[in-house]
PALUMTOR-750104 format. One record per residue: residue in one letter; x, y negated, z negated of N, C-alpha, C in turn. Coordinates in nm, 4 decimals, always signed. Layout:
BEGIN
<atom aa="a" n_x="X" n_y="Y" n_z="Z" ca_x="X" ca_y="Y" ca_z="Z" c_x="X" c_y="Y" c_z="Z"/>
...
end
This chain:
BEGIN
<atom aa="m" n_x="-2.8038" n_y="+1.2032" n_z="-3.1430" ca_x="-2.7402" ca_y="+1.1118" ca_z="-3.0508" c_x="-2.8144" c_y="+1.1192" c_z="-2.9177"/>
<atom aa="s" n_x="-2.8398" n_y="+1.0029" n_z="-2.8577" ca_x="-2.9128" ca_y="+1.0028" ca_z="-2.7306" c_x="-2.8243" c_y="+1.0590" c_z="-2.6202"/>
<atom aa="e" n_x="-2.8900" n_y="+1.1037" n_z="-2.5146" ca_x="-2.8190" ca_y="+1.1641" ca_z="-2.4007" c_x="-2.7192" c_y="+1.0653" c_z="-2.3392"/>
<atom aa="a" n_x="-2.7553" n_y="+0.9370" n_z="-2.3331" ca_x="-2.6703" ca_y="+0.8355" ca_z="-2.2706" c_x="-2.5433" c_y="+0.8084" c_z="-2.3507"/>
<atom aa="l" n_x="-2.5465" n_y="+0.8339" n_z="-2.4831" ca_x="-2.4309" ca_y="+0.8030" ca_z="-2.5665" c_x="-2.3355" c_y="+0.9196" c_z="-2.5858"/>
<atom aa="k" n_x="-2.3709" n_y="+1.0352" n_z="-2.5360" ca_x="-2.2833" ca_y="+1.1510" ca_z="-2.5528" c_x="-2.1551" c_y="+1.1332" c_z="-2.4734"/>
<atom aa="v" n_x="-2.0469" n_y="+1.1725" n_z="-2.5360" ca_x="-1.9170" ca_y="+1.1672" ca_z="-2.4690" c_x="-1.9032" c_y="+1.2941" c_z="-2.3859"/>
<atom aa="s" n_x="-1.8569" n_y="+1.2764" n_z="-2.2643" ca_x="-1.8393" ca_y="+1.3920" ca_z="-2.1766" c_x="-1.7345" c_y="+1.4862" c_z="-2.2330"/>
<atom aa="e" n_x="-1.7616" n_y="+1.6123" n_z="-2.2210" ca_x="-1.6647" ca_y="+1.7137" ca_z="-2.2611" c_x="-1.5576" c_y="+1.7235" c_z="-2.1532"/>
<atom aa="p" n_x="-1.4323" n_y="+1.7430" n_z="-2.1907" ca_x="-1.3286" ca_y="+1.7602" ca_z="-2.0893" c_x="-1.3551" c_y="+1.8871" c_z="-2.0083"/>
<atom aa="v" n_x="-1.3246" n_y="+1.8778" n_z="-1.8816" ca_x="-1.3418" ca_y="+1.9930" ca_z="-1.7937" c_x="-1.2137" c_y="+2.0748" c_z="-1.8002"/>
<atom aa="d" n_x="-1.2268" n_y="+2.2011" n_z="-1.8373" ca_x="-1.1089" ca_y="+2.2860" ca_z="-1.8560" c_x="-1.0355" c_y="+2.3148" c_z="-1.7255"/>
<atom aa="n" n_x="-1.1060" n_y="+2.3188" n_z="-1.6152" ca_x="-1.0432" ca_y="+2.3599" ca_z="-1.4904" c_x="-1.0099" c_y="+2.2418" c_z="-1.3988"/>
<atom aa="f" n_x="-1.0051" n_y="+2.1209" n_z="-1.4540" ca_x="-0.9743" ca_y="+2.0043" ca_z="-1.3720" c_x="-0.8264" c_y="+2.0012" c_z="-1.3362"/>
<atom aa="s" n_x="-0.7988" n_y="+1.9676" n_z="-1.2128" ca_x="-0.6622" ca_y="+1.9376" ca_z="-1.1721" c_x="-0.6691" c_y="+1.8367" c_z="-1.0591"/>
<atom aa="l" n_x="-0.5702" n_y="+1.7515" n_z="-1.0541" ca_x="-0.5660" ca_y="+1.6511" ca_z="-0.9484" c_x="-0.5400" c_y="+1.7177" c_z="-0.8140"/>
<atom aa="c" n_x="-0.6098" n_y="+1.6701" n_z="-0.7147" ca_x="-0.5903" ca_y="+1.7184" ca_z="-0.5784" c_x="-0.4495" c_y="+1.6782" c_z="-0.5322"/>
<atom aa="p" n_x="-0.3740" n_y="+1.7709" n_z="-0.4754" ca_x="-0.2384" ca_y="+1.7371" ca_z="-0.4294" c_x="-0.2362" c_y="+1.6247" c_z="-0.3250"/>
<atom aa="k" n_x="-0.3358" n_y="+1.6186" n_z="-0.2393" ca_x="-0.3413" ca_y="+1.5116" ca_z="-0.1382" c_x="-0.3639" c_y="+1.3765" c_z="-0.2047"/>
<atom aa="f" n_x="-0.4502" n_y="+1.3741" n_z="-0.3053" ca_x="-0.4758" ca_y="+1.2520" ca_z="-0.3810" c_x="-0.3485" c_y="+1.2082" c_z="-0.4529"/>
<atom aa="s" n_x="-0.2808" n_y="+1.3019" n_z="-0.5157" ca_x="-0.1561" ca_y="+1.2721" ca_z="-0.5863" c_x="-0.0506" c_y="+1.2173" c_z="-0.4916"/>
<atom aa="r" n_x="-0.0388" n_y="+1.2762" n_z="-0.3741" ca_x="+0.0597" ca_y="+1.2291" ca_z="-0.2765" c_x="+0.0268" c_y="+1.0877" c_z="-0.2310"/>
<atom aa="t" n_x="-0.1015" n_y="+1.0628" n_z="-0.2048" ca_x="-0.1435" ca_y="+0.9297" ca_z="-0.1610" c_x="-0.1080" c_y="+0.8260" c_z="-0.2662"/>
<atom aa="f" n_x="-0.1355" n_y="+0.8567" n_z="-0.3940" ca_x="-0.1027" ca_y="+0.7608" ca_z="-0.4991" c_x="+0.0464" c_y="+0.7484" c_z="-0.5214"/>
<atom aa="s" n_x="+0.1223" n_y="+0.8527" n_z="-0.4920" ca_x="+0.2676" ca_y="+0.8398" ca_z="-0.5063" c_x="+0.3222" c_y="+0.7408" c_z="-0.4034"/>
<atom aa="v" n_x="+0.2566" n_y="+0.7313" n_z="-0.2889" ca_x="+0.2977" ca_y="+0.6344" ca_z="-0.1862" c_x="+0.2421" c_y="+0.4960" c_z="-0.2186"/>
<atom aa="l" n_x="+0.1108" n_y="+0.4870" n_z="-0.2378" ca_x="+0.0486" ca_y="+0.3566" ca_z="-0.2612" c_x="+0.0860" c_y="+0.2978" c_z="-0.3964"/>
<atom aa="g" n_x="+0.1171" n_y="+0.3831" n_z="-0.4923" ca_x="+0.1495" ca_y="+0.3368" ca_z="-0.6264" c_x="+0.2913" c_y="+0.2878" c_z="-0.6430"/>
<atom aa="q" n_x="+0.3760" n_y="+0.3103" n_z="-0.5428" ca_x="+0.5135" ca_y="+0.2606" ca_z="-0.5527" c_x="+0.5126" c_y="+0.1088" c_z="-0.5430"/>
<atom aa="k" n_x="+0.5839" n_y="+0.0467" n_z="-0.6344" ca_x="+0.5877" ca_y="-0.0987" ca_z="-0.6370" c_x="+0.6257" c_y="-0.1537" c_z="-0.5003"/>
<atom aa="w" n_x="+0.5541" n_y="-0.2525" n_z="-0.4561" ca_x="+0.5703" ca_y="-0.3282" ca_z="-0.3317" c_x="+0.5000" c_y="-0.2648" c_z="-0.2122"/>
<atom aa="n" n_x="+0.4760" n_y="-0.1342" n_z="-0.2105" ca_x="+0.4160" ca_y="-0.0717" ca_z="-0.0928" c_x="+0.2806" c_y="-0.1316" c_z="-0.0586"/>
<atom aa="g" n_x="+0.1960" n_y="-0.1507" n_z="-0.1587" ca_x="+0.0640" ca_y="-0.2087" ca_z="-0.1335" c_x="+0.0729" c_y="-0.3488" c_z="-0.0773"/>
<atom aa="l" n_x="+0.1681" n_y="-0.4267" n_z="-0.1285" ca_x="+0.1829" ca_y="-0.5640" ca_z="-0.0793" c_x="+0.2376" c_y="-0.5662" c_z="+0.0636"/>
<atom aa="i" n_x="+0.3287" n_y="-0.4772" n_z="+0.0932" ca_x="+0.3814" ca_y="-0.4668" ca_z="+0.2301" c_x="+0.2687" c_y="-0.4295" c_z="+0.3255"/>
<atom aa="i" n_x="+0.1898" n_y="-0.3312" n_z="+0.2874" ca_x="+0.0765" ca_y="-0.2885" ca_z="+0.3707" c_x="-0.0219" c_y="-0.4040" c_z="+0.3873"/>
<atom aa="e" n_x="-0.0494" n_y="-0.4748" n_z="+0.2808" ca_x="-0.1426" ca_y="-0.5887" ca_z="+0.2865" c_x="-0.0944" c_y="-0.6946" c_z="+0.3847"/>
<atom aa="v" n_x="+0.0335" n_y="-0.7280" n_z="+0.3803" ca_x="+0.0890" ca_y="-0.8272" ca_z="+0.4728" c_x="+0.0733" c_y="-0.7785" c_z="+0.6173"/>
<atom aa="l" n_x="+0.1081" n_y="-0.6535" n_z="+0.6429" ca_x="+0.0987" ca_y="-0.6014" ca_z="+0.7796" c_x="-0.0462" c_y="-0.5918" c_z="+0.8266"/>
<atom aa="l" n_x="-0.1393" n_y="-0.5622" n_z="+0.7364" ca_x="-0.2809" ca_y="-0.5596" ca_z="+0.7739" c_x="-0.3298" c_y="-0.6976" c_z="+0.8135"/>
<atom aa="n" n_x="-0.2840" n_y="-0.7999" n_z="+0.7411" ca_x="-0.3349" ca_y="-0.9348" ca_z="+0.7637" c_x="-0.2547" c_y="-1.0170" c_z="+0.8636"/>
<atom aa="e" n_x="-0.1266" n_y="-0.9899" n_z="+0.8747" ca_x="-0.0411" ca_y="-1.0707" ca_z="+0.9614" c_x="+0.0008" c_y="-0.9985" c_z="+1.0892"/>
<atom aa="g" n_x="-0.0228" n_y="-0.8704" n_z="+1.0977" ca_x="+0.0209" ca_y="-0.7939" ca_z="+1.2140" c_x="+0.1694" c_y="-0.7648" c_z="+1.2064"/>
<atom aa="s" n_x="+0.2283" n_y="-0.7327" n_z="+1.3200" ca_x="+0.3717" ca_y="-0.6997" ca_z="+1.3260" c_x="+0.4546" c_y="-0.8100" c_z="+1.2622"/>
<atom aa="q" n_x="+0.5582" n_y="-0.7684" n_z="+1.1900" ca_x="+0.6432" ca_y="-0.8636" ca_z="+1.1196" c_x="+0.7897" c_y="-0.8268" c_z="+1.1372"/>
<atom aa="r" n_x="+0.8721" n_y="-0.9271" n_z="+1.1553" ca_x="+1.0160" ca_y="-0.9069" ca_z="+1.1481" c_x="+1.0524" c_y="-0.8935" c_z="+1.0007"/>
<atom aa="f" n_x="+1.1677" n_y="-0.8352" n_z="+0.9735" ca_x="+1.2098" ca_y="-0.8136" ca_z="+0.8353" c_x="+1.2095" c_y="-0.9443" c_z="+0.7572"/>
<atom aa="k" n_x="+1.2660" n_y="-1.0489" n_z="+0.8152" ca_x="+1.2753" ca_y="-1.1771" ca_z="+0.7440" c_x="+1.1375" c_y="-1.2327" c_z="+0.7115"/>
<atom aa="d" n_x="+1.0399" n_y="-1.2079" n_z="+0.7985" ca_x="+0.9045" ca_y="-1.2552" ca_z="+0.7723" c_x="+0.8385" c_y="-1.1743" c_z="+0.6607"/>
<atom aa="l" n_x="+0.8607" n_y="-1.0434" n_z="+0.6623" ca_x="+0.8099" ca_y="-0.9590" ca_z="+0.5536" c_x="+0.8731" c_y="-1.0014" c_z="+0.4210"/>
<atom aa="a" n_x="+1.0034" n_y="-1.0245" n_z="+0.4223" ca_x="+1.0738" ca_y="-1.0662" ca_z="+0.3009" c_x="+1.0178" c_y="-1.1992" c_z="+0.2497"/>
<atom aa="h" n_x="+0.9828" n_y="-1.2881" n_z="+0.3410" ca_x="+0.9230" ca_y="-1.4161" ca_z="+0.3026" c_x="+0.7834" c_y="-1.3967" c_z="+0.2436"/>
<atom aa="n" n_x="+0.7061" n_y="-1.3038" n_z="+0.3011" ca_x="+0.5676" ca_y="-1.2814" ca_z="+0.2578" c_x="+0.5552" c_y="-1.1946" c_z="+0.1327"/>
<atom aa="v" n_x="+0.6616" n_y="-1.1242" n_z="+0.0971" ca_x="+0.6662" ca_y="-1.0452" ca_z="-0.0268" c_x="+0.7896" c_y="-1.0964" c_z="-0.1028"/>
<atom aa="p" n_x="+0.7819" n_y="-1.2207" n_z="-0.1531" ca_x="+0.9020" ca_y="-1.2922" ca_z="-0.1969" c_x="+0.9757" c_y="-1.2359" c_z="-0.3174"/>
<atom aa="k" n_x="+0.9113" n_y="-1.1666" n_z="-0.4058" ca_x="+0.9810" ca_y="-1.1183" ca_z="-0.5255" c_x="+1.0479" c_y="-0.9833" c_z="-0.5045"/>
<atom aa="c" n_x="+1.0298" n_y="-0.9252" n_z="-0.3882" ca_x="+1.0908" ca_y="-0.7963" ca_z="-0.3547" c_x="+1.2303" c_y="-0.8222" c_z="-0.2966"/>
<atom aa="s" n_x="+1.3318" n_y="-0.7596" n_z="-0.3536" ca_x="+1.4676" ca_y="-0.7788" ca_z="-0.3013" c_x="+1.4793" c_y="-0.7153" c_z="-0.1628"/>
<atom aa="d" n_x="+1.5745" n_y="-0.7623" n_z="-0.0848" ca_x="+1.5965" ca_y="-0.7067" ca_z="+0.0492" c_x="+1.6279" c_y="-0.5577" c_z="+0.0426"/>
<atom aa="r" n_x="+1.7082" n_y="-0.5177" n_z="-0.0550" ca_x="+1.7450" ca_y="-0.3769" ca_z="-0.0688" c_x="+1.6218" c_y="-0.2910" c_z="-0.0926"/>
<atom aa="v" n_x="+1.5351" n_y="-0.3343" n_z="-0.1813" ca_x="+1.4141" ca_y="-0.2580" ca_z="-0.2117" c_x="+1.3186" c_y="-0.2617" c_z="-0.0931"/>
<atom aa="l" n_x="+1.3083" n_y="-0.3751" n_z="-0.0254" ca_x="+1.2212" ca_y="-0.3851" ca_z="+0.0918" c_x="+1.2641" c_y="-0.2864" c_z="+0.2004"/>
<atom aa="v" n_x="+1.3940" n_y="-0.2759" n_z="+0.2243" ca_x="+1.4451" ca_y="-0.1781" ca_z="+0.3216" c_x="+1.4065" c_y="-0.0368" c_z="+0.2791"/>
<atom aa="e" n_x="+1.4257" n_y="-0.0076" n_z="+0.1514" ca_x="+1.3926" ca_y="+0.1251" ca_z="+0.0982" c_x="+1.2434" c_y="+0.1560" c_z="+0.1150"/>
<atom aa="r" n_x="+1.1593" n_y="+0.0597" n_z="+0.0814" ca_x="+1.0145" ca_y="+0.0812" ca_z="+0.0919" c_x="+0.9707" c_y="+0.0967" c_z="+0.2375"/>
<atom aa="l" n_x="+1.0269" n_y="+0.0185" n_z="+0.3262" ca_x="+0.9920" ca_y="+0.0294" ca_z="+0.4679" c_x="+1.0325" c_y="+0.1661" c_z="+0.5229"/>
<atom aa="k" n_x="+1.1497" n_y="+0.2154" n_z="+0.4832" ca_x="+1.1922" ca_y="+0.3493" ca_z="+0.5269" c_x="+1.0964" c_y="+0.4554" c_z="+0.4752"/>
<atom aa="n" n_x="+1.0550" n_y="+0.4413" n_z="+0.3487" ca_x="+0.9600" ca_y="+0.5353" ca_z="+0.2896" c_x="+0.8255" c_y="+0.5311" c_z="+0.3620"/>
<atom aa="l" n_x="+0.7766" n_y="+0.4116" n_z="+0.3895" ca_x="+0.6486" ca_y="+0.3981" ca_z="+0.4602" c_x="+0.6590" c_y="+0.4502" c_z="+0.6032"/>
<atom aa="e" n_x="+0.7757" n_y="+0.4358" n_z="+0.6633" ca_x="+0.7977" ca_y="+0.4910" ca_z="+0.7969" c_x="+0.7983" c_y="+0.6441" c_z="+0.7911"/>
<atom aa="t" n_x="+0.8655" n_y="+0.7014" n_z="+0.6930" ca_x="+0.8693" ca_y="+0.8467" ca_z="+0.6746" c_x="+0.7287" c_y="+0.9022" c_z="+0.6528"/>
<atom aa="e" n_x="+0.6460" n_y="+0.8268" n_z="+0.5811" ca_x="+0.5082" ca_y="+0.8687" ca_z="+0.5527" c_x="+0.4152" c_y="+0.8485" c_z="+0.6717"/>
<atom aa="g" n_x="+0.4653" n_y="+0.7854" n_z="+0.7790" ca_x="+0.3824" ca_y="+0.7647" ca_z="+0.8978" c_x="+0.2865" c_y="+0.6484" c_z="+0.8852"/>
<atom aa="i" n_x="+0.3143" n_y="+0.5564" n_z="+0.7927" ca_x="+0.2272" ca_y="+0.4411" ca_z="+0.7702" c_x="+0.2770" c_y="+0.3184" c_z="+0.8457"/>
<atom aa="v" n_x="+0.4076" n_y="+0.3100" n_z="+0.8643" ca_x="+0.4706" ca_y="+0.1961" ca_z="+0.9316" c_x="+0.5571" c_y="+0.2474" c_z="+1.0463"/>
<atom aa="n" n_x="+0.5548" n_y="+0.1731" n_z="+1.1564" ca_x="+0.6460" ca_y="+0.1977" ca_z="+1.2692" c_x="+0.7513" c_y="+0.0886" c_z="+1.2712"/>
<atom aa="r" n_x="+0.8745" n_y="+0.1292" n_z="+1.2957" ca_x="+0.9842" ca_y="+0.0340" ca_z="+1.3154" c_x="+1.0036" c_y="+0.0238" c_z="+1.4658"/>
<atom aa="l" n_x="+0.9812" n_y="-0.0952" n_z="+1.5198" ca_x="+0.9913" ca_y="-0.1171" ca_z="+1.6641" c_x="+1.1187" c_y="-0.1916" c_z="+1.6973"/>
<atom aa="t" n_x="+1.1983" n_y="-0.1348" n_z="+1.7852" ca_x="+1.3172" ca_y="-0.2047" ca_z="+1.8329" c_x="+1.2914" c_y="-0.2455" c_z="+1.9775"/>
<atom aa="h" n_x="+1.3292" n_y="-0.3667" n_z="+2.0096" ca_x="+1.3121" ca_y="-0.4177" ca_z="+2.1448" c_x="+1.4434" c_y="-0.4004" c_z="+2.2194"/>
<atom aa="p" n_x="+1.4430" n_y="-0.3192" n_z="+2.3257" ca_x="+1.5679" ca_y="-0.2872" ca_z="+2.3953" c_x="+1.6411" c_y="-0.4080" c_z="+2.4544"/>
<atom aa="s" n_x="+1.5673" n_y="-0.5108" n_z="+2.4904" ca_x="+1.6307" ca_y="-0.6259" ca_z="+2.5543" c_x="+1.6906" c_y="-0.7244" c_z="+2.4533"/>
<atom aa="s" n_x="+1.6680" n_y="-0.6998" n_z="+2.3243" ca_x="+1.7236" ca_y="-0.7893" ca_z="+2.2218" c_x="+1.7489" c_y="-0.7093" c_z="+2.0940"/>
<atom aa="s" n_x="+1.7984" n_y="-0.7782" n_z="+1.9952" ca_x="+1.8217" ca_y="-0.7125" ca_z="+1.8670" c_x="+1.6994" c_y="-0.7239" c_z="+1.7761"/>
<atom aa="l" n_x="+1.5890" n_y="-0.7682" n_z="+1.8309" ca_x="+1.4667" ca_y="-0.7887" ca_z="+1.7544" c_x="+1.4103" c_y="-0.6558" c_z="+1.7042"/>
<atom aa="i" n_x="+1.3850" n_y="-0.6508" n_z="+1.5743" ca_x="+1.3214" ca_y="-0.5342" ca_z="+1.5116" c_x="+1.1968" c_y="-0.5837" c_z="+1.4407"/>
<atom aa="e" n_x="+1.0863" n_y="-0.5141" n_z="+1.4637" ca_x="+0.9607" ca_y="-0.5485" ca_z="+1.3986" c_x="+0.9038" c_y="-0.4257" c_z="+1.3300"/>
<atom aa="y" n_x="+0.8190" n_y="-0.4513" n_z="+1.2328" ca_x="+0.7482" ca_y="-0.3456" ca_z="+1.1623" c_x="+0.5997" c_y="-0.3664" c_z="+1.1829"/>
<atom aa="q" n_x="+0.5304" n_y="-0.2569" n_z="+1.2112" ca_x="+0.3858" ca_y="-0.2646" ca_z="+1.2272" c_x="+0.3225" c_y="-0.1399" c_z="+1.1682"/>
<atom aa="l" n_x="+0.1952" n_y="-0.1514" n_z="+1.1355" ca_x="+0.1240" ca_y="-0.0358" ca_z="+1.0821" c_x="+0.0908" c_y="+0.0626" c_z="+1.1932"/>
<atom aa="t" n_x="+0.0942" n_y="+0.1876" n_z="+1.1598" ca_x="+0.0492" ca_y="+0.2930" ca_z="+1.2506" c_x="-0.1029" c_y="+0.3049" c_z="+1.2362"/>
<atom aa="q" n_x="-0.1613" n_y="+0.3961" n_z="+1.3090" ca_x="-0.3042" ca_y="+0.4225" ca_z="+1.2945" c_x="-0.3338" c_y="+0.4674" c_z="+1.1509"/>
<atom aa="k" n_x="-0.2462" n_y="+0.5480" n_z="+1.0963" ca_x="-0.2606" ca_y="+0.5926" ca_z="+0.9575" c_x="-0.2560" c_y="+0.4731" c_z="+0.8617"/>
<atom aa="g" n_x="-0.1668" n_y="+0.3797" n_z="+0.8878" ca_x="-0.1576" ca_y="+0.2591" ca_z="+0.8056" c_x="-0.2813" c_y="+0.1721" c_z="+0.8185"/>
<atom aa="e" n_x="-0.3302" n_y="+0.1561" n_z="+0.9405" ca_x="-0.4528" ca_y="+0.0785" ca_z="+0.9650" c_x="-0.5720" c_y="+0.1411" c_z="+0.8939"/>
<atom aa="a" n_x="-0.5707" n_y="+0.2724" n_z="+0.8783" ca_x="-0.6813" ca_y="+0.3418" ca_z="+0.8110" c_x="-0.6892" c_y="+0.3050" c_z="+0.6629"/>
<atom aa="l" n_x="-0.5869" n_y="+0.2386" n_z="+0.6104" ca_x="-0.5884" ca_y="+0.1938" ca_z="+0.4709" c_x="-0.6658" c_y="+0.0634" c_z="+0.4518"/>
<atom aa="r" n_x="-0.7117" n_y="+0.0019" n_z="+0.5592" ca_x="-0.7830" ca_y="-0.1259" ca_z="+0.5492" c_x="-0.9010" c_y="-0.1198" c_z="+0.4507"/>
<atom aa="p" n_x="-0.9907" n_y="-0.0183" n_z="+0.4613" ca_x="-1.1019" ca_y="-0.0154" ca_z="+0.3656" c_x="-1.0552" c_y="+0.0046" c_z="+0.2207"/>
<atom aa="v" n_x="-0.9457" n_y="+0.0765" n_z="+0.2035" ca_x="-0.8903" ca_y="+0.0960" ca_z="+0.0691" c_x="-0.8432" c_y="-0.0386" c_z="+0.0138"/>
<atom aa="m" n_x="-0.7715" n_y="-0.1123" n_z="+0.0949" ca_x="-0.7208" ca_y="-0.2423" ca_z="+0.0515" c_x="-0.8358" c_y="-0.3402" c_z="+0.0283"/>
<atom aa="n" n_x="-0.9400" n_y="-0.3330" n_z="+0.1116" ca_x="-1.0577" ca_y="-0.4176" ca_z="+0.0895" c_x="-1.1240" c_y="-0.3844" c_z="-0.0436"/>
<atom aa="a" n_x="-1.1308" n_y="-0.2561" n_z="-0.0777" ca_x="-1.1886" ca_y="-0.2145" ca_z="-0.2059" c_x="-1.1035" c_y="-0.2657" c_z="-0.3222"/>
<atom aa="v" n_x="-0.9712" n_y="-0.2661" n_z="-0.3064" ca_x="-0.8828" ca_y="-0.3195" ca_z="-0.4105" c_x="-0.9083" c_y="-0.4693" c_z="-0.4269"/>
<atom aa="h" n_x="-0.9284" n_y="-0.5406" n_z="-0.3163" ca_x="-0.9614" ca_y="-0.6840" ca_z="-0.3242" c_x="-1.0913" c_y="-0.7052" c_z="-0.4014"/>
<atom aa="e" n_x="-1.1920" n_y="-0.6261" n_z="-0.3713" ca_x="-1.3203" ca_y="-0.6382" ca_z="-0.4408" c_x="-1.3033" c_y="-0.6127" c_z="-0.5906"/>
<atom aa="f" n_x="-1.2284" n_y="-0.5093" n_z="-0.6259" ca_x="-1.2018" ca_y="-0.4793" ca_z="-0.7663" c_x="-1.1303" c_y="-0.5972" c_z="-0.8323"/>
<atom aa="a" n_x="-1.0258" n_y="-0.6477" n_z="-0.7677" ca_x="-0.9478" ca_y="-0.7583" ca_z="-0.8234" c_x="-1.0337" c_y="-0.8829" c_z="-0.8409"/>
<atom aa="d" n_x="-1.1178" n_y="-0.9131" n_z="-0.7411" ca_x="-1.2044" ca_y="-1.0305" ca_z="-0.7503" c_x="-1.3022" c_y="-1.0185" c_z="-0.8668"/>
<atom aa="c" n_x="-1.3461" n_y="-0.8979" n_z="-0.8939" ca_x="-1.4430" ca_y="-0.8749" ca_z="-1.0000" c_x="-1.3786" c_y="-0.8724" c_z="-1.1396"/>
<atom aa="w" n_x="-1.2600" n_y="-0.8178" n_z="-1.1516" ca_x="-1.2037" ca_y="-0.7893" ca_z="-1.2828" c_x="-1.0832" c_y="-0.8725" c_z="-1.3252"/>
<atom aa="y" n_x="-1.0239" n_y="-0.9477" n_z="-1.2361" ca_x="-0.9068" ca_y="-1.0272" ca_z="-1.2738" c_x="-0.9308" c_y="-1.1749" c_z="-1.2433"/>
<atom aa="a" n_x="-0.8945" n_y="-1.2577" n_z="-1.3379" ca_x="-0.9057" ca_y="-1.4009" ca_z="-1.3194" c_x="-0.7980" c_y="-1.4474" c_z="-1.2228"/>
<atom aa="t" n_x="-0.8249" n_y="-1.5559" n_z="-1.1557" ca_x="-0.7274" ca_y="-1.6132" ca_z="-1.0638" c_x="-0.6106" c_y="-1.6707" c_z="-1.1430"/>
<atom aa="e" n_x="-0.4889" n_y="-1.6338" n_z="-1.1021" ca_x="-0.3686" ca_y="-1.6862" ca_z="-1.1676" c_x="-0.3344" c_y="-1.8220" c_z="-1.1074"/>
<atom aa="k" n_x="-0.2792" n_y="-1.9056" n_z="-1.1900" ca_x="-0.2436" ca_y="-2.0408" ca_z="-1.1423" c_x="-0.0963" c_y="-2.0513" c_z="-1.1207"/>
end
């Protein structure tokens, strides 16, 4: 068998990095990537605007995901003292996901057909 066709042997001492696992536990949660994408492209959003931009996500789940992203330090919840206006925006940590999201776009453009 040629060198190029050999199947790699499993590595006995492989284990997933805990930081990598944690990152995927956040990004892999349904809706989180789409919420981050909207905030990266649209900037600060009121809840109703986020709900409009991520239309298949229920309000209950959107609230849950926003709280989770806030706990993870990816999203800030901004309250305006002079009104009842509440907005959500990405933190510096959230903004740092831009190249990751761009890479996901490149992958999607290459491997998935456009849905109609």
